C-alpha positions as CSV (number, residue, x, y, z in Angstrom):
1,R,-159.8,8.8,-185.5
2,P,-163.6,9.2,-185.8
3,I,-165.7,9.6,-182.7
4,A,-167.6,6.4,-182.0
5,Y,-170.9,7.2,-180.4
6,P,-172.5,4.5,-178.3
7,R,-175.6,2.8,-179.6
8,P,-178.9,4.0,-178.0
9,P,-179.6,2.1,-174.9
10,P,-182.3,-0.6,-174.9
11,S,-184.5,1.5,-172.7
12,C,-184.8,3.9,-175.7
13,T,-187.7,2.1,-177.3
14,M,-190.5,3.6,-179.2
15,A,-192.9,3.1,-176.3
16,A,-190.6,5.1,-174.0
17,S,-190.3,8.8,-174.0
18,F,-187.1,10.3,-175.3
19,E,-186.1,11.6,-171.8
20,P,-184.3,8.3,-170.7
21,C,-182.4,8.4,-174.0
22,R,-181.4,12.1,-173.5
23,E,-180.2,11.3,-170.0
24,K,-178.0,8.4,-171.1
25,M,-176.7,10.2,-174.1
26,T,-175.9,13.2,-172.0
27,A,-174.2,11.0,-169.4
28,E,-172.1,9.5,-172.2
29,G,-170.9,13.0,-173.1
30,L,-172.5,13.2,-176.6
31,P,-172.7,16.7,-178.0
32,D,-176.0,18.5,-177.8
33,A,-176.2,18.6,-181.7
34,A,-176.0,14.8,-181.8
35,I,-178.7,14.4,-179.1
36,K,-181.0,16.8,-180.9
37,A,-180.5,15.0,-184.2
38,F,-181.2,11.6,-182.6
39,E,-184.3,13.1,-180.9
40,Y,-185.6,14.4,-184.2
41,S,-185.2,10.9,-185.8
42,F,-186.6,9.2,-182.7
43,N,-189.7,11.4,-182.8
44,L,-190.3,10.8,-186.5
45,L,-190.0,7.1,-186.0
46,A,-192.2,7.1,-182.9
47,S,-194.9,9.0,-184.9
48,G,-195.0,6.3,-187.5
49,E,-192.9,8.1,-190.2
50,S,-190.9,5.8,-192.3
51,G,-188.3,8.3,-193.4
52,M,-188.9,7.3,-197.0
53,I,-189.6,10.0,-199.6
54,P,-192.1,8.7,-202.2
55,E,-190.7,8.6,-205.7
56,A,-193.6,10.8,-206.9
57,D,-192.3,13.6,-204.7
58,I,-188.8,13.5,-206.1
59,A,-187.9,15.8,-209.0
60,P,-184.7,16.8,-210.7
61,A,-183.0,20.0,-209.6
62,A,-184.1,22.8,-211.9
63,D,-182.1,25.7,-213.1
64,V,-178.7,24.4,-212.0
65,P,-176.2,26.7,-213.7
66,N,-173.6,25.2,-216.1
67,L,-170.0,25.6,-214.8
68,A,-169.0,27.6,-217.8
69,D,-171.8,30.1,-217.2
70,I,-170.9,31.0,-213.6
71,K,-169.6,34.6,-213.4
72,T,-167.8,36.6,-210.7
73,E,-169.2,39.8,-209.3
74,D,-167.3,41.8,-211.9
75,G,-169.0,39.8,-214.7
76,S,-166.0,37.7,-215.8
77,V,-166.5,34.0,-216.4
78,H,-165.1,31.7,-213.7
79,G,-165.8,28.4,-215.5
80,A,-163.2,25.7,-214.9
81,S,-161.0,28.0,-212.8
82,L,-163.4,27.4,-209.9
83,L,-162.4,23.8,-209.9
84,K,-159.0,24.5,-208.5
85,E,-160.8,25.9,-205.4
86,S,-163.2,23.0,-205.2
87,V,-163.1,19.4,-203.9
88,V,-165.1,16.3,-204.8
89,L,-166.1,15.1,-201.3
90,K,-167.8,11.7,-200.9
91,L,-169.1,10.0,-197.8
92,N,-167.5,6.6,-197.9
93,G,-168.2,5.1,-194.5
94,G,-171.2,4.2,-192.3
95,L,-174.1,1.8,-192.2
96,G,-172.3,-1.0,-194.2
97,T,-171.8,-3.0,-191.1
98,G,-175.5,-2.8,-190.3
99,M,-176.1,-4.1,-193.8
100,G,-174.0,-7.2,-193.1
101,L,-171.0,-6.0,-195.2
102,D,-167.4,-6.4,-194.0
103,F,-166.1,-3.9,-196.6
104,A,-167.0,-0.4,-197.9
105,K,-170.3,-0.2,-199.7
106,S,-168.6,1.8,-202.4
107,L,-166.8,-1.5,-203.3
108,L,-170.0,-3.2,-204.4
109,K,-170.1,-3.8,-208.2
110,V,-172.8,-1.7,-209.8
111,K,-172.1,-1.8,-213.6
112,G,-170.1,-4.5,-215.2
113,N,-166.9,-4.9,-213.1
114,D,-167.1,-1.3,-211.9
115,T,-167.8,-0.5,-208.3
116,F,-169.3,2.8,-207.0
117,L,-165.7,3.8,-206.1
118,D,-164.5,3.0,-209.7
119,L,-167.2,5.3,-211.1
120,T,-166.3,8.0,-208.7
121,A,-162.6,7.8,-209.4
122,K,-163.2,7.7,-213.2
123,Q,-165.5,10.8,-212.8
124,V,-162.7,12.7,-211.0
125,I,-160.1,11.7,-213.5
126,S,-162.5,12.7,-216.4
127,M,-163.1,16.1,-214.8
128,R,-159.3,16.7,-214.4
129,K,-158.7,15.9,-218.1
130,A,-161.7,17.8,-219.4
131,Y,-161.1,21.0,-217.4
132,K,-157.3,20.7,-217.2
133,Q,-157.5,21.3,-213.5
134,N,-156.3,19.2,-210.6
135,V,-159.8,18.6,-209.1
136,R,-159.2,17.6,-205.5
137,F,-160.8,14.4,-204.2
138,A,-161.5,13.4,-200.6
139,L,-163.3,10.5,-199.1
140,M,-164.8,10.6,-195.6
141,N,-164.0,7.1,-194.5
142,S,-165.0,5.3,-191.3
143,F,-162.4,3.2,-189.4
144,S,-164.0,0.2,-191.1
145,T,-163.7,1.4,-194.7
146,S,-160.3,3.2,-194.8
147,D,-158.0,0.3,-195.3
148,D,-160.0,-1.6,-198.0
149,T,-160.7,1.7,-199.8
150,M,-157.1,2.8,-200.0
151,A,-156.1,-0.7,-201.1
152,F,-158.7,-0.6,-203.9
153,L,-157.7,2.9,-205.0
154,Q,-154.1,1.7,-205.7
155,K,-155.3,1.0,-209.3
156,Y,-155.8,4.8,-209.7
157,P,-152.3,6.1,-208.9
158,D,-153.3,9.7,-209.8
159,I,-156.0,9.6,-207.2
160,V,-153.9,8.0,-204.5
161,S,-151.1,10.4,-204.9
162,D,-153.3,13.5,-204.3
163,P,-151.7,15.8,-201.8
């Protein structure tokens, strides 16, 4: 069961210092890493940062090696054999409730009748066929997304039956 951290207390406003927030988060037993992450975001927001990255600052990743070109230390080609040691891991929970959704965001239709989750499942199935490897697939669900996600994935029996 995922850990549910309490929402920041009302006294943690932008006009306030972070100290009351730290005290309350510490009193609630939140880990130091969670407090530091929240403090970082708090300070960015308090300074007027939007957290948005301008589109002009975004560029595609350069020089990403092709799977077939990846070699081991002895020079042999790994290629698809690496896939049996890999997993496709997708974050599938969080923030949907704040957007007013009562289901996983991955179940929103994005292309024709396909949802984000359809596209992900089809991608995994395609990789398995193309590379003849059982590419493992895992979703990080929240308590709110697990049931509807598993129900939806029933139409992909090979995905649902993964060990």
